[in-house]
C-alpha positions in Angstrom: -9.7 -0.7 37.7 -11.7 -3.6 36.5 -13.3 -6.3 38.6 -10.9 -9.1 37.6 -7.8 -6.9 38.1 -9.0 -6.0 41.6 -9.6 -9.6 42.4 -6.2 -10.6 41.0 -4.5 -7.9 43.2 -6.2 -9.3 46.2 -4.5 -12.6 45.5 -7.4 -14.6 44.3 -6.1 -17.6 42.4 -9.4 -19.0 41.1 -9.0 -17.4 37.7 -5.6 -19.0 37.0 -6.8 -22.4 38.0 -10.1 -22.1 36.1 -12.2 -22.0 39.2 -15.4 -20.1 40.0 -15.2 -16.3 40.2 -17.8 -16.2 43.0 -19.0 -18.6 45.5 -22.3 -19.8 44.1 -24.5 -22.8 44.2 -24.4 -25.1 41.3 -27.0 -24.3 38.6 -30.3 -26.1 38.8 -30.4 -28.9 36.3 -32.9 -28.5 33.4 -36.0 -30.6 33.3 -35.3 -32.8 30.3 -38.9 -33.9 30.1 -40.2 -30.3 29.7 -41.7 -29.6 26.2 -39.7 -27.1 24.2 -41.2 -23.7 23.7 -42.0 -22.5 20.2 -38.9 -20.3 20.2 -36.7 -23.2 21.4 -38.1 -25.4 18.6 -37.4 -22.7 16.0 -33.9 -22.2 17.4 -33.2 -25.9 17.3 -34.5 -26.1 13.7 -32.2 -23.3 12.7 -29.2 -24.9 14.3 -30.0 -28.2 12.6 -30.2 -26.4 9.2 -26.9 -24.6 9.8 -25.3 -27.9 10.8 -26.5 -29.5 7.5 -25.1 -26.5 5.6 -21.7 -26.8 7.3 -21.5 -30.5 6.5 -22.1 -29.7 2.8 -19.1 -27.4 2.7 -16.0 -28.7 0.9 -13.6 -30.5 3.1 -10.6 -29.9 0.8 -9.6 -26.7 -1.0 -7.6 -26.7 -4.2 -5.9 -23.8 -5.8 -6.0 -23.7 -9.6 -3.4 -21.2 -10.8 -2.5 -20.7 -14.4 1.0 -19.1 -14.3 0.4 -17.5 -17.7 -2.7 -15.7 -16.5 -1.0 -14.6 -13.3 1.9 -13.3 -15.3 -0.4 -11.3 -17.6 -2.3 -9.8 -14.7 0.9 -8.9 -12.9 2.1 -7.1 -16.0 -1.2 -5.3 -16.3 -0.9 -4.3 -12.6 2.7 -3.1 -13.0 1.7 -1.1 -16.1 -1.2 0.6 -14.3 1.0 1.4 -11.3 3.8 2.8 -13.6 1.2 5.0 -15.4 -0.2 6.2 -12.1 3.2 7.4 -10.8 4.2 9.2 -14.0 
C-alpha cells in the first residue's frame, strides 16, 4: 500500500484540504541579493528564449480545406482500400 493511501486510511484530511503532508517548518526564504550562479544564468537565459519563441507562435489557427482536393484524396483512399481487400 502506498504512503498516501495509508495516510488516507488513518483519517488524515490534509490532502483533501490541500494542506501539508508532513509537519514541517516553512522553507527558508531565498536571498534575493545573492548573485546567480553560471548555471542559473544559463537556465534563466534559456527560459527567456523559450518565452520569446512561445510569444512568436500564432495566436489563431485557420483551416484551409479545399473540398475538391479532400474528395479526390478520399476517393484515392477508398480505391486503395478496395484493392487491398480484394
